[in-house]
C-alpha positions as a Python dict, from the first residue, in 0.01 Angstrom:
ca = {
    (1, 'M'): (0, 0, 0),
    (2, 'T'): (18, -384, 4),
    (3, 'K'): (233, -595, 250),
    (4, 'L'): (426, -707, -33),
    (5, 'E'): (478, -377, -209),
    (6, 'R'): (642, -235, 143),
    (7, 'K'): (860, -516, 222),
    (8, 'V'): (971, -547, -126),
    (9, 'Y'): (1058, -193, -138),
    (10, 'E'): (1240, -177, 171),
    (11, 'Y'): (1414, -478, 80),
    (12, 'I'): (1566, -365, -242),
    (13, 'Q'): (1660, -41, -82),
    (14, 'Q'): (1846, -222, 199),
    (15, 'Y'): (2050, -405, -38),
    (16, 'E'): (2064, -167, -311),
    (17, 'L'): (1955, -396, -543),
    (18, 'C'): (1868, -147, -828),
    (19, 'H'): (1971, 168, -908),
    (20, 'A'): (1823, 479, -1080),
    (21, 'G'): (1895, 422, -1440),
    (22, 'D'): (1916, 34, -1443),
    (23, 'R'): (1738, -149, -1734),
    (24, 'L'): (1548, -425, -1561),
    (25, 'L'): (1444, -785, -1776),
    (26, 'V'): (1228, -926, -1531),
    (27, 'A'): (1200, -1346, -1630),
    (28, 'C'): (830, -1423, -1624),
    (29, 'S'): (689, -1774, -1699),
    (30, 'A'): (321, -1658, -1647),
    (31, 'G'): (308, -1827, -1325),
    (32, 'A'): (171, -1659, -983),
    (33, 'D'): (550, -1539, -860),
    (34, 'S'): (659, -1399, -1207),
    (35, 'M'): (357, -1244, -1297),
    (36, 'A'): (296, -1065, -952),
    (37, 'L'): (687, -977, -977),
    (38, 'L'): (637, -826, -1338),
    (39, 'H'): (326, -634, -1233),
    (40, 'Y'): (478, -469, -951),
    (41, 'L'): (816, -370, -1109),
    (42, 'H'): (583, -211, -1377),
    (43, 'Q'): (385, -64, -1100),
    (44, 'V'): (705, 124, -912),
    (45, 'Q'): (934, 151, -1222),
    (46, 'N'): (903, 524, -1192),
    (47, 'Q'): (962, 561, -839),
    (48, 'L'): (1274, 358, -860),
    (49, 'G'): (1398, 532, -1121),
    (50, 'V'): (1428, 204, -1402),
    (51, 'S'): (1281, 73, -1697),
    (52, 'V'): (1131, -251, -1714),
    (53, 'A'): (1108, -521, -1973),
    (54, 'A'): (1003, -900, -1963),
    (55, 'V'): (1159, -1234, -2100),
    (56, 'H'): (966, -1515, -2148),
    (57, 'V'): (1102, -1922, -2258),
    (58, 'N'): (841, -2177, -2406),
    (59, 'H'): (1015, -2491, -2336),
    (60, 'M'): (802, -2672, -2553),
    (61, 'L'): (691, -2935, -2310),
    (62, 'R'): (328, -2897, -2253),
    (63, 'G'): (194, -2845, -2602),
    (64, 'K'): (-84, -2614, -2618),
    (65, 'D'): (-52, -2510, -2255),
    (66, 'A'): (295, -2398, -2294),
    (67, 'D'): (158, -2193, -2602),
    (68, 'G'): (-83, -2021, -2400),
    (69, 'D'): (179, -1944, -2125),
    (70, 'R'): (343, -1741, -2398),
    (71, 'H'): (76, -1578, -2537),
    (72, 'F'): (-40, -1480, -2161),
    (73, 'V'): (260, -1269, -2120),
    (74, 'E'): (335, -1120, -2444),
    (75, 'T'): (-51, -984, -2424),
    (76, 'F'): (-11, -907, -2063),
    (77, 'C'): (318, -700, -2168),
    (78, 'N'): (134, -555, -2520),
    (79, 'E'): (-146, -380, -2320),
    (80, 'R'): (66, -215, -2082),
    (81, 'N'): (357, -149, -2303),
    (82, 'I'): (629, -338, -2179),
    (83, 'P'): (861, -482, -2435),
    (84, 'V'): (872, -829, -2421),
    (85, 'Y'): (1118, -1102, -2573),
    (86, 'A'): (1027, -1462, -2588),
    (87, 'T'): (1173, -1780, -2777),
    (88, 'D'): (1035, -2146, -2796),
    (89, 'I'): (1335, -2376, -2708),
    (90, 'P'): (1274, -2715, -2817),
    (91, 'I'): (1361, -2909, -2518),
    (92, 'P'): (1228, -3260, -2607),
    (93, 'A'): (1475, -3254, -2937),
    (94, 'I'): (1746, -3170, -2738),
    (95, 'L'): (1694, -3419, -2452),
    (96, 'E'): (1675, -3682, -2748),
    (97, 'A'): (1994, -3565, -2850),
    (98, 'E'): (2179, -3534, -2562),
    (99, 'H'): (1992, -3785, -2298),
    (100, 'G'): (2049, -3525, -2018),
    (101, 'N'): (1852, -3444, -1707),
    (102, 'M'): (1548, -3239, -1805),
    (103, 'Q'): (1540, -2976, -1580),
    (104, 'A'): (1918, -2920, -1599),
    (105, 'V'): (1884, -2878, -1983),
    (106, 'C'): (1563, -2654, -1931),
    (107, 'R'): (1774, -2437, -1685),
    (108, 'R'): (2082, -2418, -1907),
    (109, 'E'): (1893, -2333, -2238),
    (110, 'R'): (1682, -2086, -2070),
    (111, 'Y'): (1931, -1883, -1889),
    (112, 'A'): (2151, -1879, -2213),
    (113, 'Y'): (1864, -1701, -2389),
    (114, 'F'): (1811, -1490, -2075),
    (115, 'E'): (2186, -1391, -2105),
    (116, 'Q'): (2128, -1359, -2513),
    (117, 'V'): (1872, -1107, -2441),
    (118, 'M'): (2056, -930, -2167),
    (119, 'L'): (2336, -857, -2397),
    (120, 'E'): (2108, -737, -2676),
    (121, 'T'): (1947, -503, -2487),
    (122, 'S'): (2201, -411, -2266),
    (123, 'S'): (1993, -485, -1954),
    (124, 'T'): (2195, -432, -1625),
    (125, 'K'): (1952, -662, -1396),
    (126, 'L'): (1805, -1020, -1461),
    (127, 'V'): (1509, -1022, -1229),
    (128, 'V'): (1341, -1362, -1094),
    (129, 'A'): (1094, -1429, -870),
    (130, 'H'): (1223, -1670, -606),
    (131, 'H'): (1103, -1575, -283),
    (132, 'A'): (1112, -1681, 112),
    (133, 'D'): (879, -2021, 30),
    (134, 'D'): (1138, -2093, -244),
    (135, 'Q'): (1438, -2048, 18),
    (136, 'I'): (1272, -2272, 284),
    (137, 'E'): (1264, -2558, 2),
    (138, 'S'): (1625, -2493, -113),
    (139, 'I'): (1744, -2533, 227),
    (140, 'L'): (1576, -2865, 318),
    (141, 'M'): (1677, -2973, -49),
    (142, 'A'): (2056, -2895, 49),
    (143, 'L'): (2019, -3116, 396),
    (144, 'I'): (1881, -3402, 208),
    (145, 'R'): (2124, -3387, -47),
    (146, 'G'): (2429, -3361, 193),
    (147, 'S'): (2522, -3018, 41),
    (148, 'H'): (2787, -2842, 229),
    (149, 'D'): (2846, -2481, 320),
    (150, 'I'): (2747, -2355, -41),
    (151, 'G'): (2410, -2541, -56),
    (152, 'M'): (2327, -2442, 308),
    (153, 'Q'): (2337, -2086, 228),
    (154, 'G'): (2035, -2083, 22),
    (155, 'I'): (1943, -1875, -251),
    (156, 'K'): (2121, -1548, -297),
    (157, 'R'): (1973, -1236, -361),
    (158, 'R'): (2214, -1136, -632),
    (159, 'R'): (2481, -1286, -860),
    (160, 'P'): (2677, -1180, -1169),
    (161, 'I'): (2546, -1278, -1524),
    (162, 'A'): (2604, -1191, -1814),
    (163, 'N'): (2682, -780, -1859),
    (164, 'G'): (2479, -739, -1548),
    (165, 'E'): (2343, -911, -1230),
    (166, 'L'): (2066, -1159, -1142),
    (167, 'I'): (1862, -1002, -853),
    (168, 'R'): (1609, -1160, -655),
    (169, 'P'): (1355, -892, -472),
    (170, 'F'): (1103, -1129, -374),
    (171, 'L'): (1297, -1329, -97),
    (172, 'S'): (1154, -1101, 167),
    (173, 'I'): (829, -1218, 95),
    (174, 'T'): (617, -1554, 106),
    (175, 'R'): (392, -1737, -127),
    (176, 'A'): (89, -1613, 62),
    (177, 'E'): (202, -1258, 44),
    (178, 'I'): (206, -1317, -335),
    (179, 'Q'): (-131, -1454, -367),
    (180, 'E'): (-276, -1173, -134),
    (181, 'Y'): (-92, -937, -388),
    (182, 'L'): (-242, -1081, -715),
    (183, 'Q'): (-588, -1117, -539),
    (184, 'T'): (-594, -716, -453),
    (185, 'Y'): (-496, -610, -789),
    (186, 'K'): (-733, -895, -924),
    (187, 'Q'): (-426, -1005, -1170),
    (188, 'D'): (-483, -1363, -1313),
    (189, 'Y'): (-189, -1604, -1414),
    (190, 'R'): (-154, -1893, -1558),
    (191, 'E'): (-92, -2252, -1335),
    (192, 'D'): (202, -2494, -1480),
    (193, 'S'): (32, -2859, -1419),
    (194, 'S'): (369, -2980, -1348),
    (195, 'N'): (387, -2808, -1009),
    (196, 'K'): (124, -3010, -900),
    (197, 'K'): (323, -3346, -963),
    (198, 'D'): (533, -3505, -687),
    (199, 'S'): (740, -3647, -895),
    (200, 'Y'): (1059, -3324, -825),
    (201, 'T'): (1176, -3332, -488),
    (202, 'R'): (1111, -2967, -458),
    (203, 'N'): (752, -3019, -510),
    (204, 'R'): (731, -3287, -239),
    (205, 'M'): (908, -3050, -12),
    (206, 'R'): (639, -2749, -126),
    (207, 'H'): (335, -3005, -84),
    (208, 'H'): (415, -3217, 244),
    (209, 'V'): (718, -3093, 437),
    (210, 'V'): (708, -2728, 443),
    (211, 'P'): (328, -2740, 558),
    (212, 'L'): (442, -2918, 859),
    (213, 'L'): (718, -2693, 955),
    (214, 'K'): (452, -2358, 891),
    (215, 'D'): (218, -2558, 1132),
    (216, 'E'): (505, -2591, 1410),
    (217, 'N'): (611, -2179, 1335),
    (218, 'P'): (370, -1992, 1122),
    (219, 'K'): (708, -1738, 1067),
    (220, 'V'): (974, -2026, 943),
    (221, 'A'): (1001, -1867, 586),
    (222, 'E'): (1098, -1536, 809),
    (223, 'A'): (1334, -1751, 1032),
    (224, 'V'): (1480, -1930, 756),
    (225, 'M'): (1550, -1567, 587),
    (226, 'H'): (1725, -1434, 874),
    (227, 'Y'): (1945, -1761, 887),
    (228, 'T'): (2050, -1771, 512),
    (229, 'E'): (2148, -1400, 529),
    (230, 'K'): (2377, -1445, 838),
    (231, 'V'): (2525, -1737, 671),
    (232, 'Q'): (2564, -1575, 327),
    (233, 'A'): (2713, -1255, 522),
    (234, 'D'): (3002, -1515, 731),
    (235, 'E'): (3046, -1695, 401),
    (236, 'E'): (3113, -1378, 187),
    (237, 'L'): (3398, -1281, 469),
    (238, 'L'): (3539, -1662, 481),
    (239, 'Q'): (3529, -1677, 99),
    (240, 'S'): (3730, -1361, 128),
    (241, 'L'): (4002, -1495, 360),
    (242, 'A'): (4009, -1807, 167),
    (243, 'E'): (4111, -1662, -184),
    (244, 'Q'): (4396, -1460, 40),
    (245, 'A'): (4474, -1819, 197),
    (246, 'L'): (4508, -1997, -151),
    (247, 'Q'): (4758, -1747, -265),
    (248, 'D'): (4981, -1859, 46),
    (249, 'V'): (4972, -2237, -25),
    (250, 'L'): (4959, -2220, -432),
    (251, 'V'): (5272, -2394, -547),
    (252, 'E'): (5172, -2339, -923),
    (253, 'K'): (4879, -2265, -1122),
    (254, 'Q'): (4808, -2353, -1488),
    (255, 'R'): (4489, -2403, -1695),
    (256, 'D'): (4446, -2776, -1612),
    (257, 'L'): (4635, -2806, -1311),
    (258, 'W'): (4684, -2683, -973),
    (259, 'K'): (4961, -2770, -680),
    (260, 'I'): (4925, -2669, -337),
    (261, 'N'): (5157, -2708, -72),
    (262, 'I'): (5019, -2991, 165),
    (263, 'N'): (5218, -2852, 494),
    (264, 'A'): (5127, -2491, 398),
    (265, 'L'): (4775, -2610, 398),
    (266, 'Q'): (4773, -2773, 718),
    (267, 'N'): (4866, -2494, 906),
    (268, 'K'): (4549, -2316, 813),
    (269, 'P'): (4235, -2309, 995),
    (270, 'L'): (4023, -2593, 903),
    (271, 'A'): (3722, -2400, 798),
    (272, 'L'): (3975, -2224, 528),
    (273, 'Q'): (4120, -2564, 442),
    (274, 'R'): (3761, -2660, 356),
    (275, 'R'): (3749, -2352, 133),
    (276, 'I'): (4039, -2375, -62),
    (277, 'I'): (3958, -2720, -158),
    (278, 'L'): (3622, -2567, -272),
    (279, 'L'): (3763, -2301, -462),
    (280, 'L'): (3992, -2578, -623),
    (281, 'L'): (3651, -2773, -725),
    (282, 'K'): (3483, -2462, -882),
    (283, 'Y'): (3799, -2400, -1077),
    (284, 'L'): (3777, -2777, -1200),
    (285, 'Y'): (3379, -2784, -1277),
    (286, 'K'): (3110, -2576, -1330),
    (287, 'D'): (2854, -2804, -1216),
    (288, 'T'): (2732, -2677, -900),
    (289, 'F'): (2613, -3039, -803),
    (290, 'I'): (2964, -3190, -824),
    (291, 'V'): (3128, -2860, -667),
    (292, 'Q'): (2852, -2903, -376),
    (293, 'S'): (2920, -3279, -290),
    (294, 'Y'): (3041, -3347, 76),
    (295, 'T'): (3165, -3673, -36),
    (296, 'L'): (3400, -3520, -290),
    (297, 'W'): (3553, -3208, -122),
    (298, 'N'): (3576, -3435, 183),
    (299, 'S'): (3769, -3682, 16),
    (300, 'I'): (4009, -3458, -136),
    (301, 'L'): (4043, -3319, 219),
    (302, 'K'): (4133, -3623, 389),
    (303, 'L'): (4400, -3671, 125),
    (304, 'T'): (4592, -3377, 262),
    (305, 'Q'): (4568, -3484, 636),
    (306, 'T'): (4921, -3678, 580),
    (307, 'T'): (5238, -3628, 348),
    (308, 'A'): (5319, -4001, 417),
    (309, 'G'): (5316, -4171, 77),
    (310, 'N'): (5116, -4099, -228),
    (311, 'A'): (4801, -4150, -304),
    (312, 'T'): (4549, -4034, -583),
    (313, 'I'): (4172, -4019, -607),
    (314, 'D'): (3976, -4044, -941),
    (315, 'L'): (3732, -3713, -934),
    (316, 'P'): (3442, -3707, -1202),
    (317, 'K'): (3480, -3620, -1552),
    (318, 'G'): (3829, -3752, -1579),
    (319, 'A'): (3987, -3523, -1317),
    (320, 'K'): (4204, -3640, -1043),
    (321, 'A'): (4352, -3531, -685),
    (322, 'I'): (4729, -3676, -657),
    (323, 'R'): (4878, -3612, -328),
    (324, 'Q'): (5281, -3644, -388),
    (325, 'Y'): (5598, -3501, -253),
    (326, 'D'): (5424, -3280, 14),
    (327, 'E'): (5203, -3140, -274),
    (328, 'L'): (4840, -3193, -337),
    (329, 'I'): (4791, -3160, -730),
    (330, 'L'): (4455, -3136, -942),
    (331, 'I'): (4444, -3216, -1256),
    (332, 'K'): (4118, -3119, -1441),
    (333, 'T'): (4172, -3362, -1788),
    (334, 'E'): (4308, -3695, -1840),
    (335, 'V'): (4579, -3670, -2106),
    (336, 'N'): (4546, -3932, -2349),
    (337, 'S'): (4911, -4025, -2440),
    (338, 'S'): (4837, -4175, -2782),
    (339, 'N'): (4739, -3852, -2903),
    (340, 'L'): (5127, -3764, -2868),
    (341, 'M'): (5239, -4087, -3066),
    (342, 'S'): (5395, -4034, -3416),
    (343, 'A'): (5330, -3629, -3389),
    (344, 'T'): (5613, -3420, -3592),
    (345, 'L'): (5741, -3121, -3491),
    (346, 'Q'): (5681, -2841, -3742),
    (347, 'F'): (5914, -2623, -3859),
    (348, 'E'): (5840, -2247, -3768),
    (349, 'H'): (5545, -2291, -3594),
    (350, 'W'): (5412, -2354, -3238),
    (351, 'T'): (5331, -2723, -3159),
    (352, 'N'): (5104, -2755, -2842),
    (353, 'L'): (5169, -3015, -2589),
    (354, 'P'): (4992, -3134, -2265),
    (355, 'N'): (5033, -2935, -1934),
    (356, 'N'): (5024, -2624, -2098),
    (357, 'L'): (5342, -2689, -2291),
    (358, 'R'): (5442, -2582, -2630),
    (359, 'V'): (5745, -2586, -2821),
    (360, 'Y'): (5885, -2395, -3131),
    (361, 'I'): (6145, -2466, -3346),
    (362, 'G'): (6303, -2207, -3629),
    (363, 'R'): (6566, -2047, -3778),
    (364, 'V'): (6789, -1789, -3541),
    (365, 'D'): (6807, -1552, -3799),
    (366, 'G'): (6401, -1611, -3906),
    (367, 'D'): (6082, -1409, -3726),
    (368, 'I'): (6119, -1536, -3350),
    (369, 'P'): (5765, -1546, -3228),
    (370, 'K'): (5677, -1279, -2974),
    (371, 'D'): (5363, -1414, -2826),
    (372, 'T'): (5598, -1589, -2553),
    (373, 'T'): (5558, -1558, -2191),
    (374, 'S'): (5758, -1518, -1910),
    (375, 'Q'): (5795, -1864, -1849),
    (376, 'A'): (5947, -1935, -2192),
    (377, 'K'): (6300, -2079, -2202),
    (378, 'S'): (6517, -2046, -2557),
    (379, 'Y'): (6806, -2289, -2624),
    (380, 'F'): (7025, -2261, -2938),
    (381, 'V'): (7161, -2561, -3184),
    (382, 'N'): (7318, -2663, -3485),
    (383, 'A'): (7024, -2839, -3653),
    (384, 'T'): (7293, -3102, -3842),
    (385, 'S'): (7387, -3216, -3475),
    (386, 'F'): (7138, -3479, -3481),
    (387, 'A'): (6871, -3659, -3765),
    (388, 'Q'): (6566, -3451, -3860),
    (389, 'P'): (6295, -3430, -3846),
    (390, 'L'): (6211, -3426, -3472),
    (391, 'H'): (5939, -3598, -3328),
    (392, 'I'): (5702, -3619, -3027),
    (393, 'R'): (5590, -3899, -2798),
    (394, 'G'): (5533, -4057, -2481),
    (395, 'R'): (5807, -4197, -2248),
    (396, 'M'): (5938, -4565, -2315),
    (397, 'D'): (6103, -4816, -2100),
    (398, 'G'): (6463, -4737, -2110),
    (399, 'D'): (6447, -4384, -2232),
    (400, 'R'): (6778, -4172, -2161),
    (401, 'I'): (6895, -3824, -2205),
    (402, 'Q'): (7244, -3681, -2250),
    (403, 'L'): (7132, -3372, -2048),
    (404, 'L'): (7292, -3010, -2119),
    (405, 'G'): (7567, -2965, -1861),
    (406, 'A'): (7619, -3333, -1765),
    (407, 'N'): (7885, -3573, -1859),
    (408, 'V'): (7667, -3891, -1827),
    (409, 'Q'): (7349, -3994, -1969),
    (410, 'K'): (7024, -4007, -1698),
    (411, 'R'): (6724, -4215, -1733),
    (412, 'I'): (6404, -4032, -1823),
    (413, 'S'): (6254, -4252, -1493),
    (414, 'R'): (6506, -4099, -1281),
    (415, 'L'): (6472, -3730, -1413),
    (416, 'F'): (6110, -3749, -1349),
    (417, 'I'): (6155, -3833, -976),
    (418, 'D'): (6422, -3589, -954),
    (419, 'D'): (6196, -3324, -1095),
    (420, 'K'): (5921, -3426, -878),
    (421, 'V'): (5698, -3506, -1157),
    (422, 'P'): (5389, -3649, -1024),
    (423, 'L'): (5337, -4035, -1093),
    (424, 'A'): (4970, -3980, -1293),
    (425, 'L'): (5176, -3728, -1524),
    (426, 'R'): (5472, -3947, -1618),
    (427, 'E'): (5351, -4187, -1861),
    (428, 'D'): (5190, -3913, -2058),
    (429, 'W'): (5457, -3641, -2031),
    (430, 'P'): (5602, -3543, -2399),
    (431, 'I'): (5923, -3660, -2506),
    (432, 'I'): (6099, -3483, -2793),
    (433, 'V'): (6311, -3743, -3019),
    (434, 'T'): (6536, -3705, -3331),
    (435, 'N'): (6441, -3904, -3649),
    (436, 'D'): (6664, -4189, -3495),
    (437, 'N'): (6451, -4197, -3198),
    (438, 'E'): (6724, -4024, -2984),
    (439, 'V'): (6587, -3824, -2662),
    (440, 'I'): (6699, -3455, -2714),
    (441, 'A'): (6446, -3287, -2499),
    (442, 'V'): (6185, -3353, -2216),
    (443, 'P'): (5981, -3021, -2236),
    (444, 'G'): (5915, -2838, -1927),
    (445, 'L'): (6212, -2988, -1733),
    (446, 'R'): (6559, -3042, -1951),
    (447, 'V'): (6706, -3070, -2256),
    (448, 'S'): (6995, -3226, -2416),
    (449, 'S'): (7409, -3161, -2453),
    (450, 'Y'): (7289, -3077, -2809),
    (451, 'F'): (7170, -2754, -2674),
    (452, 'S'): (7315, -2445, -2550),
    (453, 'N'): (7141, -2144, -2327),
    (454, 'S'): (7364, -1907, -2526),
    (455, 'K'): (7412, -1876, -2933),
    (456, 'R'): (7726, -2010, -3038),
    (457, 'L'): (7896, -1945, -3367),
    (458, 'T'): (7767, -2283, -3568),
    (459, 'D'): (7421, -2229, -3404),
    (460, 'D'): (7174, -2199, -3656),
    (461, 'T'): (6840, -2301, -3489),
    (462, 'I'): (6645, -2168, -3191),
    (463, 'F'): (6434, -2431, -2970),
    (464, 'I'): (6193, -2241, -2713),
    (465, 'V'): (5989, -2409, -2447),
    (466, 'D'): (5706, -2202, -2321),
    (467, 'Q'): (5477, -2305, -2037),
    (468, 'Q'): (5179, -2103, -2055),
    (469, 'T'): (5084, -2077, -1661),
    (470, 'L'): (4769, -1862, -1588),
}
């Protein structure tokens, strides 16, 4: 038994990376690491009680070399009766259309295909070949980029994907042990020429920095592995505590808006404050590079160090972080008030508005919608009380409303202040007006005196305001 076989088997058992009955889908590029992984799992599948299949993606970036990789993987699998799933993805055409980052686009398209195959084949585990040397490179890159806790955890041994898990059983072994394994079994593989180029940060780490570290400590891979395992275990606990702490400080949660009580946040330990901010960033963004930005999360954290005055930070992709009225408000997408202008309320239909609001107007004796949430409020009115139809627009200077239950008109600007609507939301808050441009409702806040909370004898119309919180 080779060192690789012993260490990988023990690692799989120690962390229960797979179980009897699992259907393993092995991502195989034809390179040394993934060929060793596929060869090993095929050898031990009966011992583990699992089935093994392979999946390959040709990014169509290296012409005949890339075609040769696909043929190599398919031939290896066919000779051993291993089911294999392969596809060609025209990355050059996608890059030309999107002008995106090549590595990011390749990863996105590759994993989209992996997930598709997992679902189609009912695979329970996607197995990838990241190993201990990859872990060293990842930690170094996280340090260089200035990533915070997420980046410094390194590559994780497992994570959810599609209908199952992604697992990395090779994290316990080094590149040298993979080469030794391949030589023992005289197993060939194909070398990706791009791996030799220093144009990528990871390659520069691999070619120039990691060898220096190994000269200083031949067991640096093992040292980094122990470090990441400890950090990941600690982080799992802190993450669990942060999720509980978030509920303590959360004032409101909607699809595109989160409100945090700053005073409650300040009472939490700094380590939990940081992780609460990170949780909020994860809600805002799926891009891990954005979430891992030290500058971004630290600037939001600084925003919460005081409750004096108001402040706003523009975040990537149109999002905002706002400090106002002892609250931290994160808004996912910027609302365009021009979209609200000249919109007309449709009778007996829901009309969707910003801030997860929607309104419905219909006959009292009609079919009242049953899909309202617990946040919905119903009002009653006689439709002849004001000029029809009703329109939706943004706030205008001088807007006033005769509030239900009040004897005087109130300026909308004052209403926003009294109801503590963030400055960043006021200009784009939807206003409902009559055909004569009289304000009769500020959805989510107040309605005019035309309405009643209970049905009166002359009321023939129902008006429902629903705020769909998550």
